[in-house]
VEXPA-830179 format. One record per atom (N, C-alpha, C): x, z, y negated; residue number from 1; residue in one letter; chain; atom name. Coordinates in Angstrom, 1 decimal, always signed. Atoms other than C-alpha are relative to their C-alpha. Layout:
N
REC; X; Z; Y; NUM; A; A; CA
...
//
This chain:
133
REC; -0.8; +0.1; -1.2; 1; X; A; N
REC; -24.5; -14.3; +15.6; 1; X; A; CA
REC; +0.4; +1.4; +0.4; 1; X; A; C
REC; -0.3; -1.3; -0.5; 2; X; A; N
REC; -24.0; -11.2; +17.7; 2; X; A; CA
REC; +1.4; +0.0; +0.6; 2; X; A; C
REC; -1.4; -0.2; -0.5; 3; X; A; N
REC; -20.5; -9.9; +18.4; 3; X; A; CA
REC; -0.1; +0.6; +1.3; 3; X; A; C
REC; -0.2; -0.6; -1.3; 4; X; A; N
REC; -19.4; -9.0; +21.9; 4; X; A; CA
REC; +0.4; +1.5; -0.3; 4; X; A; C
REC; -0.5; -1.4; +0.1; 5; X; A; N
REC; -18.8; -5.3; +22.5; 5; X; A; CA
REC; +1.5; +0.2; -0.2; 5; X; A; C
REC; -1.4; +0.0; +0.1; 6; X; A; N
REC; -15.1; -6.0; +22.8; 6; X; A; CA
REC; +0.4; -0.3; -1.4; 6; X; A; C
REC; -0.3; +0.3; +1.3; 7; X; A; N
REC; -15.0; -7.6; +19.4; 7; X; A; CA
REC; -0.3; +1.1; -1.0; 7; X; A; C
REC; +0.4; -1.2; +0.8; 8; X; A; N
REC; -16.9; -4.7; +17.9; 8; X; A; CA
REC; +1.0; +1.1; +0.0; 8; X; A; C
REC; -0.9; -1.1; -0.2; 9; X; A; N
REC; -14.5; -2.2; +19.3; 9; X; A; CA
REC; +1.3; -0.3; -0.8; 9; X; A; C
REC; -1.2; +0.4; +0.7; 10; X; A; N
REC; -11.5; -4.2; +18.0; 10; X; A; CA
REC; -0.1; +0.1; -1.5; 10; X; A; C
REC; +0.3; +0.0; +1.5; 11; X; A; N
REC; -13.1; -4.5; +14.5; 11; X; A; CA
REC; +0.1; +1.5; -0.4; 11; X; A; C
REC; +0.0; -1.4; +0.3; 12; X; A; N
REC; -13.6; -0.7; +14.5; 12; X; A; CA
REC; +1.4; +0.6; +0.0; 12; X; A; C
REC; -1.4; -0.4; -0.1; 13; X; A; N
REC; -10.0; +0.0; +15.6; 13; X; A; CA
REC; +0.8; -0.5; -1.2; 13; X; A; C
REC; -0.7; +0.6; +1.1; 14; X; A; N
REC; -8.7; -2.3; +12.9; 14; X; A; CA
REC; -0.3; +0.7; -1.3; 14; X; A; C
REC; +0.3; -0.7; +1.2; 15; X; A; N
REC; -10.4; -0.2; +10.2; 15; X; A; CA
REC; +0.5; +1.4; +0.1; 15; X; A; C
REC; -0.5; -1.4; -0.1; 16; X; A; N
REC; -9.1; +3.1; +11.6; 16; X; A; CA
REC; +1.5; +0.1; +0.1; 16; X; A; C
REC; -1.4; -0.1; -0.2; 17; X; A; N
REC; -5.5; +2.3; +12.4; 17; X; A; CA
REC; +0.8; -1.1; -0.6; 17; X; A; C
REC; -0.9; +1.0; +0.6; 18; X; A; N
REC; -2.6; +0.4; +10.8; 18; X; A; CA
REC; +1.3; +0.2; +0.7; 18; X; A; C
REC; -1.3; -0.1; -0.6; 19; X; A; N
REC; +0.7; -0.5; +12.4; 19; X; A; CA
REC; +1.0; -0.2; -1.2; 19; X; A; C
REC; -1.0; +0.1; +1.1; 20; X; A; N
REC; +3.7; +0.0; +10.1; 20; X; A; CA
REC; +1.4; +0.0; +0.7; 20; X; A; C
REC; -1.3; +0.0; -0.4; 21; X; A; N
REC; +7.4; -0.5; +10.5; 21; X; A; CA
REC; +0.4; -1.4; +0.6; 21; X; A; C
REC; -0.4; +1.3; -0.6; 22; X; A; N
REC; +9.4; -3.3; +12.2; 22; X; A; CA
REC; -0.4; +0.0; +1.5; 22; X; A; C
REC; +0.4; +0.2; -1.4; 23; X; A; N
REC; +8.8; -4.7; +15.7; 23; X; A; CA
REC; +0.7; +1.0; +0.9; 23; X; A; C
REC; -0.7; -1.0; -0.8; 24; X; A; N
REC; +11.4; -2.3; +17.1; 24; X; A; CA
REC; -0.3; +1.4; -0.3; 24; X; A; C
REC; +0.3; -1.4; +0.5; 25; X; A; N
REC; +10.1; +0.7; +15.2; 25; X; A; CA
REC; -1.5; +0.1; -0.4; 25; X; A; C
REC; +1.4; +0.0; +0.4; 26; X; A; N
REC; +6.3; +0.5; +15.3; 26; X; A; CA
REC; -0.5; +1.4; -0.1; 26; X; A; C
REC; +0.6; -1.2; +0.1; 27; X; A; N
REC; +4.3; +3.4; +14.2; 27; X; A; CA
REC; -1.5; -0.2; -0.2; 27; X; A; C
REC; +1.5; +0.1; +0.2; 28; X; A; N
REC; +0.5; +3.9; +14.4; 28; X; A; CA
REC; -0.3; +1.2; -1.0; 28; X; A; C
REC; +0.5; -1.0; +0.9; 29; X; A; N
REC; -1.1; +5.7; +11.5; 29; X; A; CA
REC; -1.5; -0.1; -0.1; 29; X; A; C
REC; +1.5; +0.0; +0.1; 30; X; A; N
REC; -4.7; +6.7; +11.3; 30; X; A; CA
REC; -0.3; -0.2; -1.5; 30; X; A; C
REC; +0.5; +0.3; +1.4; 31; X; A; N
REC; -6.4; +5.3; +8.2; 31; X; A; CA
REC; -1.5; +0.0; +0.0; 31; X; A; C
REC; +1.4; -0.1; +0.2; 32; X; A; N
REC; -9.9; +6.3; +7.3; 32; X; A; CA
REC; -0.4; -0.8; -1.2; 32; X; A; C
REC; +0.3; +0.9; +1.2; 33; X; A; N
REC; -11.2; +3.5; +5.0; 33; X; A; CA
REC; -1.1; +0.5; -0.8; 33; X; A; C
REC; +1.1; -0.5; +0.8; 34; X; A; N
REC; -14.1; +5.5; +3.8; 34; X; A; CA
REC; +0.5; +1.0; -1.0; 34; X; A; C
REC; -0.5; -0.9; +1.0; 35; X; A; N
REC; -13.1; +7.1; +0.5; 35; X; A; CA
REC; -0.9; +1.2; -0.1; 35; X; A; C
REC; +0.8; -1.2; +0.2; 36; X; A; N
REC; -14.2; +10.6; -0.2; 36; X; A; CA
REC; -1.0; -0.2; -1.2; 36; X; A; C
REC; +1.0; +0.0; +1.1; 37; X; A; N
REC; -17.4; +10.8; -2.4; 37; X; A; CA
REC; -0.2; -1.3; -0.6; 37; X; A; C
REC; +0.2; +1.4; +0.5; 38; X; A; N
REC; -17.7; +7.0; -2.7; 38; X; A; CA
REC; +1.0; -0.5; -1.0; 38; X; A; C
REC; -1.0; +0.5; +0.9; 39; X; A; N
REC; -14.6; +6.7; -4.8; 39; X; A; CA
REC; +0.7; -1.2; +0.5; 39; X; A; C
REC; -0.8; +1.1; -0.4; 40; X; A; N
REC; -12.4; +3.7; -4.7; 40; X; A; CA
REC; +1.4; +0.5; +0.5; 40; X; A; C
REC; -1.3; -0.4; -0.6; 41; X; A; N
REC; -9.2; +3.9; -2.6; 41; X; A; CA
REC; +0.9; -1.1; -0.1; 41; X; A; C
REC; -1.1; +1.0; +0.0; 42; X; A; N
REC; -5.9; +2.1; -3.1; 42; X; A; CA
REC; +1.0; +0.5; +0.9; 42; X; A; C
REC; -1.0; -0.4; -0.9; 43; X; A; N
REC; -3.5; +2.2; -0.3; 43; X; A; CA
REC; +1.2; -0.9; -0.3; 43; X; A; C
REC; -1.2; +0.8; +0.3; 44; X; A; N
REC; +0.0; +1.1; -1.2; 44; X; A; CA
REC; +1.0; +0.3; +1.1; 44; X; A; C
REC; -1.0; +0.0; -1.1; 45; X; A; N
REC; +2.5; +0.3; +1.6; 45; X; A; CA
REC; +1.3; -0.5; -0.5; 45; X; A; C
REC; -1.3; +0.5; +0.3; 46; X; A; N
REC; +6.2; -0.2; +1.3; 46; X; A; CA
REC; +0.7; -0.4; +1.3; 46; X; A; C
REC; -0.8; +0.4; -1.1; 47; X; A; N
REC; +8.3; -2.1; +3.8; 47; X; A; CA
REC; +1.3; -0.5; -0.4; 47; X; A; C
REC; -1.3; +0.3; +0.5; 48; X; A; N
REC; +12.0; -2.2; +3.2; 48; X; A; CA
REC; +0.9; -0.5; +1.1; 48; X; A; C
REC; -0.9; +0.5; -0.9; 49; X; A; N
REC; +14.6; -4.3; +5.0; 49; X; A; CA
REC; +1.3; -0.3; -0.7; 49; X; A; C
REC; -1.3; +0.3; +0.5; 50; X; A; N
REC; +18.3; -5.2; +4.6; 50; X; A; CA
REC; +1.0; +1.1; +0.1; 50; X; A; C
REC; -1.0; -1.0; +0.0; 51; X; A; N
REC; +21.4; -3.2; +4.0; 51; X; A; CA
REC; +0.0; +0.8; -1.2; 51; X; A; C
REC; +0.0; -0.9; +1.1; 52; X; A; N
REC; +22.0; -0.3; +1.7; 52; X; A; CA
REC; -1.4; +0.2; -0.6; 52; X; A; C
REC; +1.4; -0.2; +0.4; 53; X; A; N
REC; +18.3; +0.5; +1.6; 53; X; A; CA
REC; -0.1; +1.2; -1.0; 53; X; A; C
REC; +0.2; -1.0; +1.0; 54; X; A; N
REC; +17.1; +2.5; -1.3; 54; X; A; CA
REC; -0.6; +1.3; +0.6; 54; X; A; C
REC; +0.5; -1.2; -0.8; 55; X; A; N
REC; +16.8; +5.9; +0.5; 55; X; A; CA
REC; -0.8; +1.0; -0.9; 55; X; A; C
REC; +0.8; -1.0; +0.8; 56; X; A; N
REC; +15.4; +7.9; -2.5; 56; X; A; CA
REC; -1.4; -0.5; -0.3; 56; X; A; C
REC; +1.3; +0.6; +0.0; 57; X; A; N
REC; +12.4; +5.6; -2.4; 57; X; A; CA
REC; -0.5; -0.5; -1.4; 57; X; A; C
REC; +0.6; +0.7; +1.1; 58; X; A; N
REC; +10.0; +4.4; -5.1; 58; X; A; CA
REC; -1.1; +0.9; -0.6; 58; X; A; C
REC; +1.2; -0.6; +0.5; 59; X; A; N
REC; +7.2; +5.4; -7.3; 59; X; A; CA
REC; -1.0; -1.1; -0.4; 59; X; A; C
REC; +1.0; +0.9; +0.3; 60; X; A; N
REC; +3.9; +3.7; -8.2; 60; X; A; CA
REC; -0.6; +0.3; -1.3; 60; X; A; C
REC; +0.8; -0.2; +1.2; 61; X; A; N
REC; +2.2; +3.2; -11.5; 61; X; A; CA
REC; -1.2; -1.0; +0.0; 61; X; A; C
REC; +1.2; +0.8; +0.0; 62; X; A; N
REC; -1.4; +2.0; -11.7; 62; X; A; CA
REC; -0.6; +0.0; -1.4; 62; X; A; C
REC; +0.6; +0.1; +1.3; 63; X; A; N
REC; -2.9; +0.8; -15.0; 63; X; A; CA
REC; -1.2; -0.8; +0.0; 63; X; A; C
REC; +1.2; +0.8; +0.2; 64; X; A; N
REC; -6.2; -0.5; -16.2; 64; X; A; CA
REC; +0.1; -0.3; -1.5; 64; X; A; C
REC; -0.2; +0.3; +1.4; 65; X; A; N
REC; -5.7; -2.4; -19.4; 65; X; A; CA
REC; +1.3; +0.6; -0.5; 65; X; A; C
REC; -1.2; -0.7; +0.5; 66; X; A; N
REC; -3.2; -0.4; -21.5; 66; X; A; CA
REC; +0.1; +1.4; +0.5; 66; X; A; C
REC; +0.0; -1.4; -0.4; 67; X; A; N
REC; -4.1; +2.9; -19.8; 67; X; A; CA
REC; +0.5; +0.2; +1.4; 67; X; A; C
REC; -0.5; -0.4; -1.3; 68; X; A; N
REC; -2.3; +4.6; -17.0; 68; X; A; CA
REC; -1.2; +0.7; +0.7; 68; X; A; C
REC; +1.1; -0.6; -0.7; 69; X; A; N
REC; -5.0; +5.5; -14.4; 69; X; A; CA
REC; +0.4; +0.7; +1.3; 69; X; A; C
REC; -0.5; -0.7; -1.2; 70; X; A; N
REC; -2.8; +6.7; -11.5; 70; X; A; CA
REC; +1.5; -0.2; +0.2; 70; X; A; C
REC; -1.4; +0.2; -0.3; 71; X; A; N
REC; +0.7; +7.2; -10.3; 71; X; A; CA
REC; +0.4; +0.9; +1.2; 71; X; A; C
REC; -0.5; -0.9; -1.1; 72; X; A; N
REC; +2.7; +8.7; -7.5; 72; X; A; CA
REC; +1.5; +0.0; -0.1; 72; X; A; C
REC; -1.5; +0.0; -0.1; 73; X; A; N
REC; +6.3; +9.6; -6.8; 73; X; A; CA
REC; +0.3; +0.2; +1.5; 73; X; A; C
REC; -0.5; -0.3; -1.3; 74; X; A; N
REC; +8.4; +10.0; -3.7; 74; X; A; CA
REC; -0.7; -0.9; +1.1; 74; X; A; C
REC; +0.5; +0.9; -1.0; 75; X; A; N
REC; +7.1; +6.9; -1.9; 75; X; A; CA
REC; +1.2; -0.6; +0.7; 75; X; A; C
REC; -1.2; +0.3; -0.8; 76; X; A; N
REC; +9.7; +6.3; +0.9; 76; X; A; CA
REC; +0.1; -1.5; +0.1; 76; X; A; C
REC; -0.3; +1.4; -0.2; 77; X; A; N
REC; +11.3; +2.9; +1.7; 77; X; A; CA
REC; -1.0; -0.7; +1.0; 77; X; A; C
REC; +1.0; +0.5; -0.9; 78; X; A; N
REC; +8.8; +2.4; +4.6; 78; X; A; CA
REC; -1.1; +1.1; +0.1; 78; X; A; C
REC; +0.9; -1.1; +0.1; 79; X; A; N
REC; +5.9; +4.6; +3.6; 79; X; A; CA
REC; -1.4; -0.5; -0.4; 79; X; A; C
REC; +1.4; +0.3; +0.4; 80; X; A; N
REC; +2.2; +4.7; +2.6; 80; X; A; CA
REC; -0.4; +1.1; -0.9; 80; X; A; C
REC; +0.5; -0.9; +1.0; 81; X; A; N
REC; +0.6; +6.3; -0.4; 81; X; A; CA
REC; -1.5; -0.4; -0.3; 81; X; A; C
REC; +1.4; +0.3; +0.3; 82; X; A; N
REC; -3.2; +6.6; -0.9; 82; X; A; CA
REC; -0.3; +0.7; -1.3; 82; X; A; C
REC; +0.4; -0.4; +1.3; 83; X; A; N
REC; -4.6; +6.9; -4.4; 83; X; A; CA
REC; -1.5; -0.2; -0.1; 83; X; A; C
REC; +1.5; +0.0; +0.2; 84; X; A; N
REC; -8.3; +7.7; -5.2; 84; X; A; CA
REC; -0.4; -0.1; -1.4; 84; X; A; C
REC; +0.4; +0.2; +1.4; 85; X; A; N
REC; -10.2; +6.6; -8.3; 85; X; A; CA
REC; -1.5; +0.3; +0.0; 85; X; A; C
REC; +1.4; -0.3; +0.2; 86; X; A; N
REC; -13.6; +8.0; -9.4; 86; X; A; CA
REC; -0.8; -1.2; -0.6; 86; X; A; C
REC; +0.8; +1.1; +0.5; 87; X; A; N
REC; -16.2; +5.3; -9.8; 87; X; A; CA
REC; +0.7; -1.1; -0.6; 87; X; A; C
REC; -0.9; +0.9; +0.6; 88; X; A; N
REC; -13.5; +2.8; -10.3; 88; X; A; CA
REC; +0.0; -1.4; +0.6; 88; X; A; C
REC; +0.0; +1.4; -0.3; 89; X; A; N
REC; -14.6; -0.7; -9.5; 89; X; A; CA
REC; +0.7; -0.7; -1.0; 89; X; A; C
REC; -0.6; +0.9; +1.0; 90; X; A; N
REC; -12.6; -3.4; -11.2; 90; X; A; CA
REC; +1.5; -0.2; +0.3; 90; X; A; C
REC; -1.4; +0.5; -0.1; 91; X; A; N
REC; -9.1; -4.8; -11.7; 91; X; A; CA
REC; +0.9; +1.1; -0.4; 91; X; A; C
REC; -1.1; -0.9; +0.4; 92; X; A; N
REC; -6.0; -2.6; -11.7; 92; X; A; CA
REC; +1.3; -0.8; +0.2; 92; X; A; C
REC; -1.4; +0.6; -0.2; 93; X; A; N
REC; -2.3; -3.5; -12.1; 93; X; A; CA
REC; +0.8; +1.1; +0.7; 93; X; A; C
REC; -0.8; -0.9; -0.8; 94; X; A; N
REC; +0.0; -1.9; -9.6; 94; X; A; CA
REC; +1.5; -0.4; -0.1; 94; X; A; C
REC; -1.4; +0.2; +0.1; 95; X; A; N
REC; +3.7; -1.6; -10.2; 95; X; A; CA
REC; +0.8; +0.9; +0.8; 95; X; A; C
REC; -0.9; -0.8; -0.7; 96; X; A; N
REC; +6.4; -0.4; -7.9; 96; X; A; CA
REC; +1.2; +0.2; -0.8; 96; X; A; C
REC; -1.1; -0.3; +0.9; 97; X; A; N
REC; +9.1; +1.4; -9.8; 97; X; A; CA
REC; +1.1; +0.7; +0.8; 97; X; A; C
REC; -1.1; -0.8; -0.6; 98; X; A; N
REC; +12.5; +3.0; -9.0; 98; X; A; CA
REC; +0.8; -0.8; +1.0; 98; X; A; C
REC; -0.8; +0.8; -0.9; 99; X; A; N
REC; +14.1; +0.1; -7.2; 99; X; A; CA
REC; +1.4; +0.1; -0.3; 99; X; A; C
REC; -1.4; +0.0; +0.2; 100; X; A; N
REC; +17.8; +0.3; -6.7; 100; X; A; CA
REC; +0.4; -1.4; -0.5; 100; X; A; C
REC; -0.4; +1.2; +0.6; 101; X; A; N
REC; +19.8; -2.5; -8.4; 101; X; A; CA
REC; +0.2; -1.1; +1.1; 101; X; A; C
REC; -0.2; +1.0; -1.1; 102; X; A; N
REC; +20.5; -4.2; -5.0; 102; X; A; CA
REC; -1.3; -0.3; +0.8; 102; X; A; C
REC; +1.3; +0.2; -0.7; 103; X; A; N
REC; +16.8; -4.3; -4.0; 103; X; A; CA
REC; -0.9; -0.8; -0.9; 103; X; A; C
REC; +1.0; +0.7; +0.8; 104; X; A; N
REC; +14.1; -6.7; -5.0; 104; X; A; CA
REC; -1.3; -0.1; +0.9; 104; X; A; C
REC; +1.3; +0.1; -0.6; 105; X; A; N
REC; +10.4; -7.1; -4.2; 105; X; A; CA
REC; -0.4; -1.5; +0.2; 105; X; A; C
REC; +0.5; +1.3; -0.3; 106; X; A; N
REC; +9.1; -10.3; -2.5; 106; X; A; CA
REC; -1.4; -0.1; -0.6; 106; X; A; C
REC; +1.3; +0.1; +0.6; 107; X; A; N
REC; +6.1; -11.5; -4.5; 107; X; A; CA
REC; -0.1; +0.7; -1.3; 107; X; A; C
REC; +0.2; -0.6; +1.4; 108; X; A; N
REC; +4.6; -10.1; -7.7; 108; X; A; CA
REC; +0.2; +1.5; -0.1; 108; X; A; C
REC; -0.2; -1.4; +0.4; 109; X; A; N
REC; +5.7; -6.8; -9.2; 109; X; A; CA
REC; +0.1; +0.1; -1.5; 109; X; A; C
REC; +1.2; -0.6; -0.5; 110; X; A; N
REC; +3.5; -5.8; -10.9; 110; X; A; CA
REC; -0.9; -1.0; +0.6; 110; X; A; C
REC; +1.0; +0.9; -0.6; 111; X; A; N
REC; +0.5; -7.2; -9.1; 111; X; A; CA
REC; -1.4; +0.5; -0.3; 111; X; A; C
REC; +1.3; -0.3; +0.3; 112; X; A; N
REC; -3.2; -7.3; -9.7; 112; X; A; CA
REC; -0.8; +0.3; +1.3; 112; X; A; C
REC; +0.8; -0.3; -1.1; 113; X; A; N
REC; -5.6; -5.6; -7.2; 113; X; A; CA
REC; -1.5; +0.2; -0.5; 113; X; A; C
REC; +1.4; -0.2; +0.4; 114; X; A; N
REC; -9.4; -5.5; -7.2; 114; X; A; CA
REC; -0.5; +1.1; +0.8; 114; X; A; C
REC; +0.6; -1.1; -0.6; 115; X; A; N
REC; -11.0; -2.2; -6.4; 115; X; A; CA
REC; -1.5; +0.0; +0.0; 115; X; A; C
REC; +1.5; -0.1; +0.0; 116; X; A; N
REC; -14.6; -1.6; -5.3; 116; X; A; CA
REC; -0.4; +1.4; +0.4; 116; X; A; C
REC; +0.4; -1.3; -0.3; 117; X; A; N
REC; -16.4; +1.7; -5.3; 117; X; A; CA
REC; -0.4; +0.2; +1.4; 117; X; A; C
REC; +0.3; -0.3; -1.3; 118; X; A; N
REC; -16.7; +3.2; -1.9; 118; X; A; CA
REC; +0.8; -0.8; +1.1; 118; X; A; C
REC; -0.8; +0.9; -0.9; 119; X; A; N
REC; -14.1; +0.8; -0.4; 119; X; A; CA
REC; +1.5; +0.3; -0.2; 119; X; A; C
REC; -1.5; -0.2; +0.0; 120; X; A; N
REC; -10.4; +0.8; +0.4; 120; X; A; CA
REC; +0.6; -1.4; -0.2; 120; X; A; C
REC; -0.8; +1.2; +0.2; 121; X; A; N
REC; -8.0; -1.9; -0.9; 121; X; A; CA
REC; +1.5; +0.3; +0.3; 121; X; A; C
REC; -1.4; -0.2; -0.4; 122; X; A; N
REC; -4.5; -2.3; +0.5; 122; X; A; CA
REC; +0.9; -1.0; -0.6; 122; X; A; C
REC; -1.0; +0.9; +0.5; 123; X; A; N
REC; -1.4; -3.8; -1.1; 123; X; A; CA
REC; +1.3; +0.4; +0.6; 123; X; A; C
REC; -1.3; -0.3; -0.7; 124; X; A; N
REC; +2.0; -4.1; +0.6; 124; X; A; CA
REC; +1.1; -0.6; -0.9; 124; X; A; C
REC; -1.2; +0.5; +0.7; 125; X; A; N
REC; +5.3; -4.3; -1.3; 125; X; A; CA
REC; +1.1; -0.2; +1.1; 125; X; A; C
REC; -1.1; +0.3; -1.0; 126; X; A; N
REC; +7.9; -6.0; +0.9; 126; X; A; CA
REC; +1.3; -0.1; -0.9; 126; X; A; C
REC; -1.2; -0.1; +0.7; 127; X; A; N
REC; +11.4; -5.0; -0.4; 127; X; A; CA
REC; +1.1; -0.4; +0.9; 127; X; A; C
REC; -1.2; +0.4; -0.7; 128; X; A; N
REC; +14.7; -6.5; +0.6; 128; X; A; CA
REC; +1.2; +0.5; -0.8; 128; X; A; C
REC; -1.2; -0.5; +0.6; 129; X; A; N
REC; +18.0; -4.8; -0.2; 129; X; A; CA
REC; +1.2; -0.7; +0.5; 129; X; A; C
REC; -1.3; +0.7; -0.4; 130; X; A; N
REC; +21.4; -6.5; -0.1; 130; X; A; CA
REC; +1.1; +1.0; -0.1; 130; X; A; C
REC; -1.2; -0.9; -0.1; 131; X; A; N
REC; +24.8; -5.0; +0.6; 131; X; A; CA
REC; +0.6; +0.0; -1.4; 131; X; A; C
REC; -0.7; -0.2; +1.2; 132; X; A; N
REC; +26.7; -3.7; -2.3; 132; X; A; CA
REC; +1.5; +0.2; +0.3; 132; X; A; C
REC; -1.4; -0.2; -0.2; 133; X; A; N
REC; +30.5; -3.9; -2.6; 133; X; A; CA
REC; +0.6; -1.1; +0.5; 133; X; A; C
//
């Protein structure tokens, strides 16, 4: 089945750009899904809502089995972090750390992601913070 030129352009744009933020605060970010040198790419997004948002942000820990294979710090409340892995096809565990006591993650934390060499995988942590006091 042949795609129309319009569908092909939309498919290309969806691989290059991602919309982040809330409906009232949309941001376009360019994302090149082709990892450098055929490595696996993990893109971690955070989306935080609610009151008393954790302003100092979060960190990420990536493990394979019992071994730490990647980490980052200073991931903002509504941010994106890209991690690259050499020849790293397979399952990884991704944990979001540094949550304030009044904030929680919707869904699993940690969570399992499947990486493939030469491809990008995205996971989004949706965080809700409640008022304190």
